[in-house]
All heavy atoms as a GROMACS GRO file, in nm:
protein
  597
    1MET      N    1  -1.106  -2.563  -1.412
    1MET     CA    2  -1.006  -2.456  -1.411
    1MET      C    3  -0.892  -2.485  -1.315
    1MET      O    4  -0.918  -2.522  -1.198
    1MET     CB    5  -1.081  -2.328  -1.363
    1MET     CG    6  -0.989  -2.208  -1.356
    1MET     SD    7  -1.071  -2.056  -1.328
    1MET     CE    8  -1.069  -2.047  -1.160
    2LYS      N    9  -0.777  -2.482  -1.360
    2LYS     CA   10  -0.659  -2.514  -1.275
    2LYS      C   11  -0.612  -2.385  -1.210
    2LYS      O   12  -0.599  -2.288  -1.272
    2LYS     CB   13  -0.548  -2.578  -1.372
    2LYS     CG   14  -0.433  -2.621  -1.286
    2LYS     CD   15  -0.319  -2.673  -1.372
    2LYS     CE   16  -0.206  -2.709  -1.285
    2LYS     NZ   17  -0.094  -2.776  -1.357
    3ILE      N   18  -0.574  -2.397  -1.089
    3ILE     CA   19  -0.505  -2.296  -1.011
    3ILE      C   20  -0.365  -2.276  -1.064
    3ILE      O   21  -0.298  -2.369  -1.063
    3ILE     CB   22  -0.511  -2.310  -0.855
    3ILE    CG1   23  -0.656  -2.320  -0.813
    3ILE    CG2   24  -0.438  -2.213  -0.788
    3ILE    CD1   25  -0.665  -2.367  -0.666
    4LYS      N   26  -0.329  -2.154  -1.098
    4LYS     CA   27  -0.201  -2.125  -1.157
    4LYS      C   28  -0.105  -2.063  -1.057
    4LYS      O   29   0.011  -2.079  -1.057
    4LYS     CB   30  -0.216  -2.022  -1.281
    4LYS     CG   31  -0.290  -2.101  -1.390
    4LYS     CD   32  -0.301  -2.007  -1.509
    4LYS     CE   33  -0.376  -2.074  -1.621
    4LYS     NZ   34  -0.398  -1.982  -1.732
    5LYS      N   35  -0.161  -1.973  -0.965
    5LYS     CA   36  -0.087  -1.891  -0.869
    5LYS      C   37  -0.159  -1.871  -0.745
    5LYS      O   38  -0.272  -1.833  -0.755
    5LYS     CB   39  -0.034  -1.767  -0.933
    5LYS     CG   40   0.078  -1.702  -0.863
    5LYS     CD   41   0.116  -1.566  -0.938
    5LYS     CE   42   0.216  -1.591  -1.042
    5LYS     NZ   43   0.275  -1.463  -1.095
    6VAL      N   44  -0.091  -1.885  -0.635
    6VAL     CA   45  -0.154  -1.849  -0.501
    6VAL      C   46  -0.082  -1.736  -0.433
    6VAL      O   47   0.042  -1.741  -0.418
    6VAL     CB   48  -0.155  -1.977  -0.422
    6VAL    CG1   49  -0.208  -1.952  -0.273
    6VAL    CG2   50  -0.239  -2.097  -0.480
    7LEU      N   51  -0.159  -1.645  -0.376
    7LEU     CA   52  -0.110  -1.539  -0.306
    7LEU      C   53  -0.129  -1.583  -0.162
    7LEU      O   54  -0.239  -1.611  -0.113
    7LEU     CB   55  -0.185  -1.402  -0.321
    7LEU     CG   56  -0.155  -1.290  -0.227
    7LEU    CD1   57  -0.011  -1.247  -0.232
    7LEU    CD2   58  -0.250  -1.171  -0.252
    8VAL      N   59  -0.021  -1.584  -0.076
    8VAL     CA   60  -0.025  -1.605   0.062
    8VAL      C   61  -0.001  -1.484   0.142
    8VAL      O   62   0.115  -1.426   0.140
    8VAL     CB   63   0.079  -1.724   0.107
    8VAL    CG1   64   0.067  -1.739   0.252
    8VAL    CG2   65   0.057  -1.838   0.027
    9ALA      N   66  -0.118  -1.425   0.196
    9ALA     CA   67  -0.096  -1.300   0.268
    9ALA      C   68  -0.100  -1.326   0.420
    9ALA      O   69  -0.181  -1.273   0.496
    9ALA     CB   70  -0.217  -1.208   0.231
   10ASN      N   71  -0.004  -1.402   0.460
   10ASN     CA   72   0.008  -1.443   0.604
   10ASN      C   73   0.150  -1.469   0.619
   10ASN      O   74   0.225  -1.501   0.529
   10ASN     CB   75  -0.074  -1.559   0.629
   10ASN     CG   76  -0.094  -1.588   0.773
   10ASN    OD1   77  -0.006  -1.603   0.857
   10ASN    ND2   78  -0.225  -1.604   0.821
   11ARG      N   79   0.206  -1.472   0.753
   11ARG     CA   80   0.341  -1.505   0.784
   11ARG      C   81   0.363  -1.612   0.883
   11ARG      O   82   0.472  -1.631   0.931
   11ARG     CB   83   0.402  -1.372   0.830
   11ARG     CG   84   0.331  -1.318   0.960
   11ARG     CD   85   0.376  -1.182   0.992
   11ARG     NE   86   0.291  -1.131   1.098
   11ARG     CZ   87   0.351  -1.096   1.211
   11ARG    NH1   88   0.478  -1.086   1.231
   11ARG    NH2   89   0.269  -1.050   1.304
   12SER      N   90   0.257  -1.689   0.907
   12SER     CA   91   0.265  -1.787   1.019
   12SER      C   92   0.319  -1.925   0.960
   12SER      O   93   0.352  -1.936   0.848
   12SER     CB   94   0.126  -1.801   1.072
   12SER     OG   95   0.039  -1.868   0.969
   13GLU      N   96   0.330  -2.016   1.043
   13GLU     CA   97   0.369  -2.162   1.018
   13GLU      C   98   0.274  -2.216   0.910
   13GLU      O   99   0.316  -2.284   0.821
   13GLU     CB  100   0.363  -2.238   1.140
   13GLU     CG  101   0.401  -2.394   1.113
   13GLU     CD  102   0.536  -2.419   1.044
   13GLU    OE1  103   0.626  -2.334   1.089
   13GLU    OE2  104   0.543  -2.512   0.968
   14ILE      N  105   0.144  -2.188   0.926
   14ILE     CA  106   0.041  -2.240   0.822
   14ILE      C  107   0.067  -2.174   0.692
   14ILE      O  108   0.053  -2.247   0.587
   14ILE     CB  109  -0.093  -2.216   0.862
   14ILE    CG1  110  -0.190  -2.292   0.780
   14ILE    CG2  111  -0.134  -2.060   0.859
   14ILE    CD1  112  -0.187  -2.444   0.790
   15ALA      N  113   0.118  -2.060   0.676
   15ALA     CA  114   0.162  -1.992   0.546
   15ALA      C  115   0.267  -2.087   0.486
   15ALA      O  116   0.261  -2.105   0.361
   15ALA     CB  117   0.202  -1.857   0.568
   16ILE      N  118   0.368  -2.116   0.563
   16ILE     CA  119   0.479  -2.185   0.512
   16ILE      C  120   0.432  -2.336   0.476
   16ILE      O  121   0.476  -2.381   0.359
   16ILE     CB  122   0.591  -2.202   0.616
   16ILE    CG1  123   0.644  -2.075   0.647
   16ILE    CG2  124   0.696  -2.310   0.586
   16ILE    CD1  125   0.730  -2.062   0.774
   17ARG      N  126   0.339  -2.395   0.540
   17ARG     CA  127   0.278  -2.523   0.496
   17ARG      C  128   0.200  -2.509   0.365
   17ARG      O  129   0.210  -2.592   0.284
   17ARG     CB  130   0.199  -2.579   0.604
   17ARG     CG  131   0.263  -2.620   0.732
   17ARG     CD  132   0.171  -2.675   0.837
   17ARG     NE  133   0.239  -2.693   0.959
   17ARG     CZ  134   0.194  -2.753   1.061
   17ARG    NH1  135   0.069  -2.795   1.061
   17ARG    NH2  136   0.272  -2.768   1.174
   18ILE      N  137   0.135  -2.405   0.339
   18ILE     CA  138   0.056  -2.373   0.228
   18ILE      C  139   0.156  -2.357   0.114
   18ILE      O  140   0.133  -2.418  -0.001
   18ILE     CB  141  -0.035  -2.254   0.238
   18ILE    CG1  142  -0.148  -2.292   0.332
   18ILE    CG2  143  -0.084  -2.210   0.102
   18ILE    CD1  144  -0.229  -2.162   0.374
   19LEU      N  145   0.265  -2.284   0.129
   19LEU     CA  146   0.362  -2.272   0.024
   19LEU      C  147   0.430  -2.399  -0.017
   19LEU      O  148   0.458  -2.421  -0.130
   19LEU     CB  149   0.464  -2.164   0.068
   19LEU     CG  150   0.423  -2.024   0.093
   19LEU    CD1  151   0.518  -1.940   0.169
   19LEU    CD2  152   0.389  -1.953  -0.042
   20ARG      N  153   0.460  -2.482   0.086
   20ARG     CA  154   0.521  -2.610   0.056
   20ARG      C  155   0.432  -2.695  -0.024
   20ARG      O  156   0.467  -2.770  -0.119
   20ARG     CB  157   0.560  -2.679   0.189
   20ARG     CG  158   0.644  -2.803   0.169
   20ARG     CD  159   0.682  -2.859   0.305
   20ARG     NE  160   0.761  -2.770   0.378
   20ARG     CZ  161   0.751  -2.742   0.502
   20ARG    NH1  162   0.652  -2.808   0.572
   20ARG    NH2  163   0.824  -2.658   0.566
   21ALA      N  164   0.301  -2.696   0.013
   21ALA     CA  165   0.201  -2.780  -0.057
   21ALA      C  166   0.180  -2.732  -0.191
   21ALA      O  167   0.174  -2.806  -0.290
   21ALA     CB  168   0.057  -2.781   0.014
   22CYS      N  169   0.175  -2.607  -0.222
   22CYS     CA  170   0.170  -2.549  -0.351
   22CYS      C  171   0.287  -2.590  -0.438
   22CYS      O  172   0.279  -2.623  -0.566
   22CYS     CB  173   0.161  -2.409  -0.356
   22CYS     SG  174  -0.002  -2.343  -0.289
   23THR      N  175   0.414  -2.582  -0.380
   23THR     CA  176   0.530  -2.627  -0.459
   23THR      C  177   0.523  -2.776  -0.499
   23THR      O  178   0.553  -2.811  -0.616
   23THR     CB  179   0.652  -2.612  -0.360
   23THR    OG1  180   0.662  -2.470  -0.330
   23THR    CG2  181   0.780  -2.647  -0.444
   24GLU      N  182   0.474  -2.861  -0.405
   24GLU     CA  183   0.449  -3.000  -0.439
   24GLU      C  184   0.346  -3.028  -0.548
   24GLU      O  185   0.354  -3.115  -0.628
   24GLU     CB  186   0.407  -3.073  -0.312
   24GLU     CG  187   0.531  -3.083  -0.218
   24GLU     CD  188   0.478  -3.154  -0.091
   24GLU    OE1  189   0.368  -3.209  -0.084
   24GLU    OE2  190   0.561  -3.155   0.012
   25LEU      N  191   0.258  -2.931  -0.559
   25LEU     CA  192   0.152  -2.942  -0.671
   25LEU      C  193   0.184  -2.854  -0.794
   25LEU      O  194   0.109  -2.838  -0.878
   25LEU     CB  195   0.021  -2.888  -0.609
   25LEU     CG  196  -0.044  -2.977  -0.498
   25LEU    CD1  197  -0.157  -2.898  -0.429
   25LEU    CD2  198  -0.081  -3.109  -0.546
   26ASN      N  199   0.307  -2.808  -0.799
   26ASN     CA  200   0.351  -2.720  -0.905
   26ASN      C  201   0.261  -2.601  -0.929
   26ASN      O  202   0.246  -2.563  -1.042
   26ASN     CB  203   0.366  -2.813  -1.040
   26ASN     CG  204   0.475  -2.916  -1.034
   26ASN    OD1  205   0.580  -2.878  -0.976
   26ASN    ND2  206   0.448  -3.035  -1.075
   27ILE      N  207   0.218  -2.534  -0.826
   27ILE     CA  208   0.149  -2.407  -0.826
   27ILE      C  209   0.247  -2.304  -0.792
   27ILE      O  210   0.304  -2.312  -0.677
   27ILE     CB  211   0.021  -2.414  -0.734
   27ILE    CG1  212  -0.065  -2.522  -0.780
   27ILE    CG2  213  -0.040  -2.278  -0.728
   27ILE    CD1  214  -0.180  -2.551  -0.681
   28LYS      N  215   0.259  -2.201  -0.866
   28LYS     CA  216   0.336  -2.082  -0.834
   28LYS      C  217   0.292  -2.006  -0.715
   28LYS      O  218   0.171  -2.006  -0.693
   28LYS     CB  219   0.335  -1.979  -0.953
   28LYS     CG  220   0.411  -2.041  -1.074
   28LYS     CD  221   0.559  -2.067  -1.054
   28LYS     CE  222   0.625  -2.112  -1.186
   28LYS     NZ  223   0.752  -2.148  -1.164
   29THR      N  224   0.376  -1.947  -0.630
   29THR     CA  225   0.330  -1.885  -0.519
   29THR      C  226   0.381  -1.736  -0.504
   29THR      O  227   0.489  -1.707  -0.554
   29THR     CB  228   0.374  -1.961  -0.390
   29THR    OG1  229   0.516  -1.982  -0.394
   29THR    CG2  230   0.306  -2.094  -0.375
   30VAL      N  231   0.305  -1.664  -0.438
   30VAL     CA  232   0.344  -1.522  -0.413
   30VAL      C  233   0.319  -1.488  -0.256
   30VAL      O  234   0.218  -1.530  -0.210
   30VAL     CB  235   0.258  -1.418  -0.491
   30VAL    CG1  236   0.300  -1.274  -0.457
   30VAL    CG2  237   0.267  -1.443  -0.643
   31ALA      N  238   0.429  -1.433  -0.199
   31ALA     CA  239   0.413  -1.400  -0.044
   31ALA      C  240   0.434  -1.247  -0.038
   31ALA      O  241   0.500  -1.182  -0.123
   31ALA     CB  242   0.524  -1.466   0.022
   32VAL      N  243   0.354  -1.197   0.057
   32VAL     CA  244   0.373  -1.047   0.085
   32VAL      C  245   0.440  -1.038   0.227
   32VAL      O  246   0.414  -1.128   0.307
   32VAL     CB  247   0.238  -0.971   0.075
   32VAL    CG1  248   0.196  -0.967  -0.075
   32VAL    CG2  249   0.141  -1.039   0.167
   33TYR      N  250   0.506  -0.940   0.250
   33TYR     CA  251   0.570  -0.921   0.374
   33TYR      C  252   0.582  -0.768   0.408
   33TYR      O  253   0.597  -0.692   0.320
   33TYR     CB  254   0.718  -0.991   0.386
   33TYR     CG  255   0.812  -0.925   0.290
   33TYR    CD1  256   0.899  -0.828   0.330
   33TYR    CD2  257   0.809  -0.968   0.152
   33TYR    CE1  258   0.996  -0.770   0.227
   33TYR    CE2  259   0.901  -0.911   0.060
   33TYR     CZ  260   0.981  -0.812   0.102
   33TYR     OH  261   1.071  -0.759   0.011
   34THR      N  262   0.589  -0.742   0.539
   34THR     CA  263   0.619  -0.601   0.577
   34THR      C  264   0.768  -0.579   0.597
   34THR      O  265   0.855  -0.684   0.601
   34THR     CB  266   0.548  -0.569   0.711
   34THR    OG1  267   0.587  -0.659   0.817
   34THR    CG2  268   0.401  -0.572   0.695
   35TYR      N  269   0.815  -0.461   0.617
   35TYR     CA  270   0.954  -0.437   0.639
   35TYR      C  271   1.009  -0.516   0.764
   35TYR      O  272   1.117  -0.573   0.758
   35TYR     CB  273   0.965  -0.292   0.665
   35TYR     CG  274   1.125  -0.250   0.692
   35TYR    CD1  275   1.209  -0.249   0.593
   35TYR    CD2  276   1.166  -0.226   0.819
   35TYR    CE1  277   1.349  -0.206   0.626
   35TYR    CE2  278   1.293  -0.196   0.837
   35TYR     CZ  279   1.383  -0.188   0.745
   35TYR     OH  280   1.513  -0.159   0.770
   36GLU      N  281   0.923  -0.532   0.871
   36GLU     CA  282   0.974  -0.593   0.980
   36GLU      C  283   0.983  -0.749   0.959
   36GLU      O  284   1.062  -0.818   1.024
   36GLU     CB  285   0.874  -0.572   1.100
   36GLU     CG  286   0.893  -0.436   1.161
   36GLU     CD  287   0.814  -0.326   1.079
   36GLU    OE1  288   0.743  -0.363   0.980
   36GLU    OE2  289   0.815  -0.209   1.119
   37ASP      N  290   0.915  -0.794   0.860
   37ASP     CA  291   0.914  -0.944   0.827
   37ASP      C  292   1.001  -0.968   0.712
   37ASP      O  293   0.996  -1.080   0.654
   37ASP     CB  294   0.770  -0.988   0.793
   37ASP     CG  295   0.674  -0.986   0.911
   37ASP    OD1  296   0.733  -1.006   1.022
   37ASP    OD2  297   0.560  -0.968   0.907
   38ARG      N  298   1.092  -0.873   0.676
   38ARG     CA  299   1.171  -0.902   0.558
   38ARG      C  300   1.272  -1.022   0.558
   38ARG      O  301   1.311  -1.073   0.456
   38ARG     CB  302   1.255  -0.772   0.524
   38ARG     CG  303   1.356  -0.744   0.630
   38ARG     CD  304   1.407  -0.596   0.595
   38ARG     NE  305   1.514  -0.560   0.698
   38ARG     CZ  306   1.485  -0.512   0.819
   38ARG    NH1  307   1.353  -0.493   0.853
   38ARG    NH2  308   1.582  -0.467   0.905
   39TYR      N  309   1.295  -1.064   0.684
   39TYR     CA  310   1.376  -1.186   0.697
   39TYR      C  311   1.300  -1.308   0.736
   39TYR      O  312   1.361  -1.415   0.766
   39TYR     CB  313   1.496  -1.167   0.794
   39TYR     CG  314   1.581  -1.047   0.760
   39TYR    CD1  315   1.587  -0.935   0.834
   39TYR    CD2  316   1.656  -1.057   0.644
   39TYR    CE1  317   1.665  -0.841   0.808
   39TYR    CE2  318   1.736  -0.951   0.608
   39TYR     CZ  319   1.747  -0.842   0.693
   39TYR     OH  320   1.816  -0.729   0.655
   40SER      N  321   1.163  -1.306   0.729
   40SER     CA  322   1.087  -1.423   0.766
   40SER      C  323   1.091  -1.527   0.667
   40SER      O  324   1.112  -1.506   0.544
   40SER     CB  325   0.930  -1.378   0.782
   40SER     OG  326   0.924  -1.290   0.890
   41GLN      N  327   1.066  -1.651   0.707
   41GLN     CA  328   1.091  -1.771   0.633
   41GLN      C  329   0.986  -1.777   0.511
   41GLN      O  330   1.019  -1.813   0.402
   41GLN     CB  331   1.074  -1.893   0.705
   41GLN     CG  332   1.115  -2.021   0.630
   41GLN     CD  333   1.107  -2.150   0.722
   41GLN    OE1  334   1.060  -2.138   0.836
   41GLN    NE2  335   1.162  -2.248   0.673
   42HIS      N  336   0.866  -1.721   0.539
   42HIS     CA  337   0.759  -1.740   0.425
   42HIS      C  338   0.804  -1.660   0.301
   42HIS      O  339   0.764  -1.694   0.198
   42HIS     CB  340   0.625  -1.686   0.488
   42HIS     CG  341   0.603  -1.544   0.487
   42HIS    ND1  342   0.674  -1.460   0.592
   42HIS    CD2  343   0.539  -1.455   0.413
   42HIS    CE1  344   0.634  -1.338   0.565
   42HIS    NE2  345   0.563  -1.324   0.461
   43ARG      N  346   0.880  -1.557   0.320
   43ARG     CA  347   0.924  -1.467   0.212
   43ARG      C  348   1.011  -1.558   0.110
   43ARG      O  349   0.997  -1.545  -0.007
   43ARG     CB  350   1.000  -1.355   0.261
   43ARG     CG  351   1.050  -1.268   0.151
   43ARG     CD  352   1.134  -1.154   0.196
   43ARG     NE  353   1.194  -1.093   0.083
   43ARG     CZ  354   1.299  -1.012   0.084
   43ARG    NH1  355   1.349  -0.970   0.197
   43ARG    NH2  356   1.347  -0.953  -0.019
   44TYR      N  357   1.096  -1.634   0.179
   44TYR     CA  358   1.187  -1.709   0.088
   44TYR      C  359   1.138  -1.841   0.031
   44TYR      O  360   1.191  -1.896  -0.052
   44TYR     CB  361   1.317  -1.741   0.167
   44TYR     CG  362   1.389  -1.610   0.213
   44TYR    CD1  363   1.376  -1.559   0.352
   44TYR    CD2  364   1.457  -1.532   0.124
   44TYR    CE1  365   1.437  -1.436   0.388
   44TYR    CE2  366   1.511  -1.410   0.165
   44TYR     CZ  367   1.502  -1.361   0.290
   44TYR     OH  368   1.556  -1.242   0.337
   45LYS      N  369   1.028  -1.893   0.099
   45LYS     CA  370   0.974  -2.011   0.043
   45LYS      C  371   0.878  -1.986  -0.082
   45LYS      O  372   0.856  -2.086  -0.160
   45LYS     CB  373   0.866  -2.076   0.158
   45LYS     CG  374   0.949  -2.132   0.276
   45LYS     CD  375   1.012  -2.259   0.232
   45LYS     CE  376   1.066  -2.327   0.352
   45LYS     NZ  377   1.144  -2.457   0.329
   46ALA      N  378   0.845  -1.865  -0.097
   46ALA     CA  379   0.751  -1.837  -0.218
   46ALA      C  380   0.832  -1.812  -0.350
   46ALA      O  381   0.952  -1.776  -0.333
   46ALA     CB  382   0.667  -1.702  -0.184
   47ASP      N  383   0.775  -1.828  -0.459
   47ASP     CA  384   0.837  -1.804  -0.588
   47ASP      C  385   0.860  -1.655  -0.602
   47ASP      O  386   0.960  -1.612  -0.656
   47ASP     CB  387   0.755  -1.859  -0.702
   47ASP     CG  388   0.736  -2.010  -0.681
   47ASP    OD1  389   0.840  -2.074  -0.675
   47ASP    OD2  390   0.627  -2.063  -0.708
   48GLU      N  391   0.771  -1.570  -0.559
   48GLU     CA  392   0.777  -1.437  -0.575
   48GLU      C  393   0.740  -1.377  -0.432
   48GLU      O  394   0.661  -1.431  -0.361
   48GLU     CB  395   0.680  -1.375  -0.680
   48GLU     CG  396   0.690  -1.428  -0.814
   48GLU     CD  397   0.580  -1.382  -0.901
   48GLU    OE1  398   0.537  -1.260  -0.881
   48GLU    OE2  399   0.530  -1.456  -0.980
   49SER      N  400   0.803  -1.263  -0.397
   49SER     CA  401   0.762  -1.198  -0.280
   49SER      C  402   0.775  -1.041  -0.295
   49SER      O  403   0.867  -0.994  -0.358
   49SER     CB  404   0.853  -1.236  -0.158
   49SER     OG  405   0.986  -1.203  -0.183
   50TYR      N  406   0.680  -0.980  -0.226
   50TYR     CA  407   0.671  -0.830  -0.244
   50TYR      C  408   0.655  -0.765  -0.106
   50TYR      O  409   0.572  -0.804  -0.022
   50TYR     CB  410   0.550  -0.788  -0.330
   50TYR     CG  411   0.574  -0.856  -0.471
   50TYR    CD1  412   0.505  -0.967  -0.502
   50TYR    CD2  413   0.653  -0.784  -0.568
   50TYR    CE1  414   0.515  -1.018  -0.635
   50TYR    CE2  415   0.674  -0.836  -0.694
   50TYR     CZ  416   0.599  -0.963  -0.726
   50TYR     OH  417   0.613  -1.015  -0.848
   51GLN      N  418   0.722  -0.651  -0.079
   51GLN     CA  419   0.708  -0.581   0.045
   51GLN      C  420   0.579  -0.493   0.030
   51GLN      O  421   0.555  -0.439  -0.071
   51GLN     CB  422   0.824  -0.489   0.078
   51GLN     CG  423   0.809  -0.417   0.208
   51GLN     CD  424   0.920  -0.324   0.244
   51GLN    OE1  425   1.033  -0.348   0.189
   51GLN    NE2  426   0.902  -0.229   0.326
   52ILE      N  427   0.502  -0.487   0.141
   52ILE     CA  428   0.376  -0.413   0.141
   52ILE      C  429   0.382  -0.314   0.265
   52ILE      O  430   0.457  -0.337   0.353
   52ILE     CB  431   0.246  -0.496   0.149
   52ILE    CG1  432   0.259  -0.584   0.265
   52ILE    CG2  433   0.235  -0.572   0.032
   52ILE    CD1  434   0.130  -0.676   0.302
   53GLY      N  435   0.325  -0.209   0.249
   53GLY     CA  436   0.314  -0.100   0.362
   53GLY      C  437   0.442  -0.022   0.381
   53GLY      O  438   0.540  -0.041   0.304
   54GLU      N  439   0.421   0.064   0.482
   54GLU     CA  440   0.544   0.154   0.514
   54GLU      C  441   0.633   0.082   0.610
   54GLU      O  442   0.601  -0.022   0.673
   54GLU     CB  443   0.499   0.277   0.582
   54GLU     CG  444   0.394   0.353   0.478
   54GLU     CD  445   0.456   0.413   0.362
   54GLU    OE1  446   0.576   0.455   0.363
   54GLU    OE2  447   0.382   0.417   0.260
   55ASN      N  448   0.757   0.132   0.616
   55ASN     CA  449   0.848   0.073   0.711
   55ASN      C  450   0.816   0.070   0.848
   55ASN      O  451   0.877  -0.004   0.926
   55ASN     CB  452   0.996   0.133   0.686
   55ASN     CG  453   1.052   0.107   0.555
   55ASN    OD1  454   0.997   0.020   0.480
   55ASN    ND2  455   1.159   0.161   0.518
   56ASN      N  456   0.722   0.153   0.904
   56ASN     CA  457   0.691   0.158   1.034
   56ASN      C  458   0.553   0.100   1.067
   56ASN      O  459   0.499   0.125   1.169
   56ASN     CB  460   0.695   0.312   1.086
   56ASN     CG  461   0.590   0.386   1.011
   56ASN    OD1  462   0.536   0.347   0.910
   56ASN    ND2  463   0.580   0.512   1.049
   57GLN      N  464   0.507   0.013   0.976
   57GLN     CA  465   0.376  -0.053   1.006
   57GLN      C  466   0.391  -0.202   1.000
   57GLN      O  467   0.392  -0.264   0.891
   57GLN     CB  468   0.278  -0.012   0.892
   57GLN     CG  469   0.245   0.134   0.891
   57GLN     CD  470   0.154   0.175   0.769
   57GLN    OE1  471   0.145   0.094   0.676
   57GLN    NE2  472   0.074   0.270   0.792
   58PRO      N  473   0.402  -0.273   1.119
   58PRO     CA  474   0.431  -0.416   1.114
   58PRO      C  475   0.317  -0.501   1.081
   58PRO      O  476   0.336  -0.609   1.025
   58PRO     CB  477   0.488  -0.441   1.259
   58PRO     CG  478   0.424  -0.330   1.331
   58PRO     CD  479   0.409  -0.211   1.242
   59LEU      N  480   0.190  -0.467   1.106
   59LEU     CA  481   0.085  -0.560   1.092
   59LEU      C  482  -0.019  -0.502   0.999
   59LEU      O  483  -0.089  -0.581   0.929
   59LEU     CB  484   0.014  -0.597   1.224
   59LEU     CG  485   0.108  -0.664   1.319
   59LEU    CD1  486   0.036  -0.684   1.450
   59LEU    CD2  487   0.156  -0.802   1.258
   60LYS      N  488  -0.051  -0.372   0.997
   60LYS     CA  489  -0.163  -0.310   0.933
   60LYS      C  490  -0.165  -0.342   0.779
   60LYS      O  491  -0.259  -0.378   0.721
   60LYS     CB  492  -0.166  -0.163   0.948
   60LYS     CG  493  -0.284  -0.092   0.889
   60LYS     CD  494  -0.282   0.046   0.924
   60LYS     CE  495  -0.394   0.127   0.854
   60LYS     NZ  496  -0.386   0.272   0.896
   61PRO      N  497  -0.046  -0.349   0.711
   61PRO     CA  498  -0.056  -0.381   0.564
   61PRO      C  499  -0.109  -0.512   0.521
   61PRO      O  500  -0.169  -0.534   0.416
   61PRO     CB  501   0.096  -0.371   0.520
   61PRO     CG  502   0.151  -0.276   0.623
   61PRO     CD  503   0.080  -0.313   0.749
   62TYR      N  504  -0.106  -0.613   0.608
   62TYR     CA  505  -0.159  -0.742   0.591
   62TYR      C  506  -0.316  -0.739   0.573
   62TYR      O  507  -0.370  -0.822   0.513
   62TYR     CB  508  -0.116  -0.853   0.686
   62TYR     CG  509   0.027  -0.892   0.692
   62TYR    CD1  510   0.120  -0.846   0.788
   62TYR    CD2  511   0.072  -0.974   0.591
   62TYR    CE1  512   0.250  -0.883   0.779
   62TYR    CE2  513   0.209  -1.012   0.584
   62TYR     CZ  514   0.297  -0.973   0.685
   62TYR     OH  515   0.426  -1.007   0.679
   63LEU      N  516  -0.370  -0.631   0.637
   63LEU     CA  517  -0.518  -0.620   0.638
   63LEU      C  518  -0.560  -0.524   0.526
   63LEU      O  519  -0.683  -0.507   0.510
   63LEU     CB  520  -0.567  -0.579   0.770
   63LEU     CG  521  -0.512  -0.664   0.888
   63LEU    CD1  522  -0.563  -0.607   1.022
   63LEU    CD2  523  -0.579  -0.806   0.865
   64ASN      N  524  -0.478  -0.463   0.450
   64ASN     CA  525  -0.514  -0.367   0.354
   64ASN      C  526  -0.545  -0.437   0.219
   64ASN      O  527  -0.455  -0.457   0.136
   64ASN     CB  528  -0.402  -0.259   0.332
   64ASN     CG  529  -0.442  -0.152   0.241
   64ASN    OD1  530  -0.529  -0.154   0.162
   64ASN    ND2  531  -0.366  -0.044   0.249
   65ILE      N  532  -0.664  -0.478   0.196
   65ILE     CA  533  -0.701  -0.558   0.083
   65ILE      C  534  -0.666  -0.486  -0.048
   65ILE      O  535  -0.626  -0.542  -0.142
   65ILE     CB  536  -0.852  -0.590   0.083
   65ILE    CG1  537  -0.878  -0.671   0.217
   65ILE    CG2  538  -0.900  -0.686  -0.032
   65ILE    CD1  539  -0.798  -0.797   0.238
   66ASP      N  540  -0.690  -0.360  -0.046
   66ASP     CA  541  -0.674  -0.285  -0.181
   66ASP      C  542  -0.527  -0.280  -0.220
   66ASP      O  543  -0.504  -0.302  -0.340
   66ASP     CB  544  -0.714  -0.133  -0.158
   66ASP     CG  545  -0.864  -0.112  -0.136
   66ASP    OD1  546  -0.942  -0.203  -0.190
   66ASP    OD2  547  -0.913  -0.022  -0.068
   67GLU      N  548  -0.435  -0.271  -0.124
   67GLU     CA  549  -0.299  -0.284  -0.157
   67GLU      C  550  -0.252  -0.424  -0.203
   67GLU      O  551  -0.180  -0.439  -0.302
   67GLU     CB  552  -0.212  -0.242  -0.052
   67GLU     CG  553  -0.058  -0.230  -0.089
   67GLU     CD  554   0.032  -0.169   0.017
   67GLU    OE1  555  -0.024  -0.106   0.107
   67GLU    OE2  556   0.157  -0.182  -0.001
   68LEU      N  557  -0.315  -0.515  -0.148
   68LEU     CA  558  -0.277  -0.661  -0.188
   68LEU      C  559  -0.332  -0.692  -0.325
   68LEU      O  560  -0.271  -0.766  -0.400
   68LEU     CB  561  -0.348  -0.758  -0.082
   68LEU     CG  562  -0.290  -0.756   0.053
   68LEU    CD1  563  -0.370  -0.846   0.151
   68LEU    CD2  564  -0.147  -0.799   0.060
   69ILE      N  565  -0.441  -0.633  -0.360
   69ILE     CA  566  -0.500  -0.662  -0.498
   69ILE      C  567  -0.416  -0.597  -0.606
   69ILE      O  568  -0.403  -0.652  -0.709
   69ILE     CB  569  -0.642  -0.607  -0.505
   69ILE    CG1  570  -0.730  -0.706  -0.418
   69ILE    CG2  571  -0.696  -0.608  -0.648
   69ILE    CD1  572  -0.871  -0.653  -0.391
   70ILE      N  573  -0.351  -0.491  -0.586
   70ILE     CA  574  -0.279  -0.421  -0.688
   70ILE      C  575  -0.144  -0.479  -0.712
   70ILE      O  576  -0.066  -0.436  -0.797
   70ILE     CB  577  -0.273  -0.267  -0.659
   70ILE    CG1  578  -0.192  -0.233  -0.536
   70ILE    CG2  579  -0.402  -0.201  -0.666
   70ILE    CD1  580  -0.167  -0.087  -0.528
   71ILE      N  581  -0.103  -0.569  -0.630
   71ILE     CA  582   0.035  -0.638  -0.643
   71ILE      C  583   0.036  -0.710  -0.782
   71ILE      O  584  -0.055  -0.776  -0.819
   71ILE     CB  585   0.065  -0.731  -0.539
   71ILE    CG1  586   0.076  -0.662  -0.406
   71ILE    CG2  587   0.185  -0.814  -0.567
   71ILE    CD1  588   0.088  -0.765  -0.287
   72LYS      N  589   0.136  -0.681  -0.850
   72LYS     CA  590   0.159  -0.741  -0.988
   72LYS      C  591   0.232  -0.865  -0.983
   72LYS      O  592   0.330  -0.880  -0.918
   72LYS     CB  593   0.225  -0.639  -1.084
   72LYS     CG  594   0.141  -0.517  -1.108
   72LYS     CD  595   0.209  -0.421  -1.189
   72LYS     CE  596   0.131  -0.286  -1.195
   72LYS     NZ  597   0.191  -0.192  -1.278
   0.00000   0.00000   0.00000
């Protein structure tokens, strides 16, 4: 089974490295970000990116597995 798409639910340097590696392997990528992270580099490195959480929650949305799963 070939991996077709990877969700990166992180905003660190390692997230950027994962996104870069996926690009080199021709794997589509999705990044999630909070309002506070809207200008973070990981958002722009991914093929798709989606805002999660409310505008006043900088970290909690990254830990909300239910919301991450419903991302289309």
